[in-house]
C-alpha positions, -999 to +999 in steps of 0.1 A: -289-617-836-307-621-802-332-584-800-366-588-786-393-569-798-432-566-796-458-561-820-497-551-809-525-551-831-552-529-819-590-533-823-615-499-818-583-487-797-577-511-774-550-545-776-563-572-795-538-591-799-496-593-796-466-608-810-432-611-787-400-617-809-377-639-790-346-634-815-341-621-852-318-651-868-319-648-903-342-676-921-351-687-883-385-703-888-412-717-865-404-755-865-432-763-831-460-743-819-476-757-786-504-733-770-512-732-733-540-750-722-564-716-717-550-707-756-538-674-738-504-677-749-491-700-784-452-706-780-433-709-813-401-728-811-373-736-840-355-767-850-334-768-818-361-766-793-355-728-786-383-706-785-385-678-809-419-663-804-451-661-783-487-652-797-501-636-770-541-637-779-555-618-751-530-592-740-553-581-714-554-614-697-522-619-695-499-609-667-460-593-671-456-623-648-470-651-668-454-639-695-416-637-681 
């Protein structure tokens, strides 16, 4: 199944962190994690090298264009 979803964590009413699930395959786990140089995005890859999720460590600092 390839259904995307976004999970947002709030602190004091403001977005604190978010995780964009790119796929929900059964038993699919992260085999490798790569952070951008500034640490704002952390991408999880499966064993085949396909991205399965993106952690957004500062949602207010990441534009939609950059996430795409």
